[in-house]
Each structure stands twice: as C-alpha cells, then as structure tokens.
N, C-alpha and C positions, 0 to 999 in steps of 0.2 A: 533441536537442531537450529543452528544459526543460518539465516538466509544469506546466500552468496549472490554475487553478480550472475554467475551461471544459472542459479535457480530462478532469478528474476527474468533473465532472458529466455529460459525454457518455458516458463509459465506465461510470459507476456512478450512474445517475439517482436512486437512493434517497437520495443526499446532496444533491439539488438544493435542498431547503429550508434547508440549513445556511448560516449566514452566511459570507461570503467570508473573513473573518479567521480563522475556525475552520478552514476548508479550507486556507488559505495556511499556517497554522501546522503542520498535519499534513503537508502536502507538504514544507515546509522540514525537518521532523524526518526525513522519509524520505530526503532528500538527505544529511543528516548521518549517517544509519545505513548508507548504502550507498556503497561506493567505486566510482566510475565506471570505473576501470581493471579492476576485478574483474568488474563486472556488464555491461560493454560494451553491446551492443544490447538487453539485458534491463533496463537501468537504469530506464527510464521505467515499465515495468510493475511492477518491484519497488517503486519509490517509490509508485506508486498503490496497490498492495496494502497496503503498510506504512501509508500514510495512512488507507486504509479500515479496516484492523484497529484502528488507533488511535482512529478516530472511532467504530467499532462498540463499543468498550469505554468510551467517554466517557459522562458523564451526558447529554449531548445526545441520544445515540442509544438510550438505555435504552428508550424507548417504541417504537422501531422493531423491537426484538427481533431483533437481528442476530447474537446469540450462540446457539450450540448449547447443549444441556443440559450438556455438559461444561465450559462456560465459554469455549470457543474460538470464534472467529468463522470464518465460511466464508472470509474473506479471509486469516486466519492459515494455514489449511490449504493454500490455494493458494500463499501466499508461501513456506511451508516446502517445498512441492514444487519451486517455482522455485529456491529457494536450493540445493536438492540438485543440480539441473541445472547451475546456475552454478558451484557449488563443485567439481563433478566436472570440468567443462570447464577450470576454472582450474588444477586439479592435472595435467590431461592435456596441455594445450597448453603449448608452450615459451614 
C-alpha cells in the first residue's frame, strides 16, 4: 500500500494543518530513501516516520516544536529503532 496524505494525517494529526503539497513531497522523499525489498511490511511506517522527521525539521514545523533539545525529532528516534529491526532481519533472513 502506498502512503497517502490522508494516511499521514490520520497517523500523525499534528501535521493536519500542513499543505498537501508539503506532505506529498515528504512522502515521496521517504519512498526514495527506503527500498521496498529491504523494508517489506515495514515500508509504510518507515516512509511515514521519515516524512514526519523531515517535516519536523522544516521551517514549516518550527513553531510546532517537534524537535528535542538535542536537535533530533521523536520521529527520528523511532525511525532509527525501526531501521535497526529491519536491518537485522535483512541480514538474518535468506
């Protein structure tokens, strides 16, 4: 299933006010950054977390204060955890 703007807004309502074009661009960047064969059933979540992290770092979201004190976003932290799971499975499975 491809992630849509509606999917992103449903899962992460903090981005509801963002223009569709901004969300679509972030989603598209997420698909470029994640290989479907590697991510498998985790692809959509990975794409959404990537898009949210990208949005959280953008000038658009500056007022939402979605970054932690160390400059990382909560989405980046979760994406890195998921990347660890996906990467481990990719190395283990034939």
